[in-house]
N, C-alpha and C positions, 0 to 999 in steps of 0.2 A: 789689595791694599797692606800696604809694609808700615809698620810703626819699630820707631828705631830709637832706642834710649841711650846716650854717651854719660860714661862717668872716668872719675880720673883726673880730670884737668885742677889748675891751683897755683899755688905761689911758686915756683921757686928761684933759687937764685943759679944766674949767669955761669952754665956749667955740668946743672945740675940734670936731673932727667926726671920725665915721665910716662908713665906708662896708659893710653886711653882704652877705654873699652867700649863697646860698642853693641846688644843688644838689639836683635831684629825680630819680628813675629813673622810668623807664616812657617809653611811646611816646604819652601821651597828656595831657602835660603843660598844651598850650595850652586844654584844657577845663576846668582845674583850677580854683577860685578860689584863690589864695595868700594868704596872712597871716604878718604879723608879731602874734607876740603876747611879754609881758615878765612877768615876774613878781619882784619885789622881794622880799627876806625879810620873813616874818610878814604879806603880802599877796597875794591872790589874783590870779592870773592876768589878765589885762588884754587885749584888743582893742588895739595899737598902730596898724596899719593895713592894708586890704586892698584888693586888684588884683583885678576879674573877668576871666572869660573873653573879655569887650569892652573888657577895659583902663580899666574903672570904677573908682575908688578913694575910699575912704572912709578917716579920719582919726581918730581921737582929739583928742576938741576939747584937749587939751593938747601934742600935739607940732604941730598947724596951723600950716604956714608955716614949721617947721624940718625936718621927715623929710618923703620921699620915697620913694615907693615905685615901680620900676619889674618890666620884665620881657622878659627877653629869650626866646620862646620856641623859636627855635634852639637855645638855651645848655640849655631844661632848667634857665632861671636865673630867681631873684628877688631885687632886692636892695633894700636899704632904706638911701636914704644920711640920717647923721643931721647936723645942723647946730645950731651952737648951741648944743652939749648944756650941760646941767643939774646938777648931782648926783642932784636928784630923777630924774634918766632913769638912774640906774644899778640894773641890772637883767641877770636871766637871761634871754636876749632868744630866743625858741621860732619857728622857722617853720612852718607847716603847711599843708596841701595839702586841700582839702572836693575832693572828685571829684563829678561828678555825682548818686550815689546819695546826697550827701551824708554820708559817710561822710570821717570827717575824721584824717589823717596826723600827725605830729608829729617834730621832729627832738629831738636829744638837747642843744638851747641853746648859746649862746655869751656868756661875761660881759662887760656893758660897766660899768664902772667911769668913772664922771666926778669928778674930784676938786675941790674949791671953792677 
């Protein structure tokens, strides 16, 4: 069982920055693929970025060059640095952890609102 707690969401003006954090429980954090997803009202949940156990990162085309995912295995924490935010980035952002068995766990989500 993995528990995930996100923080760092909030209200920011377009062009601004936020950093999301997600702290995970468990001793095997370093083995898991960590991801950030988002869901806007009326939309499906979509992958924003992911980072594997070997630090390979992937990004949605819509955030490439603006968002950076990173992890600190000593702190069981994954981050999402979001720069040059746009109103279309407004959504609830969810942290996920996929263990080697491919079971996926989710956090409760944190709201990000970008005003124009």
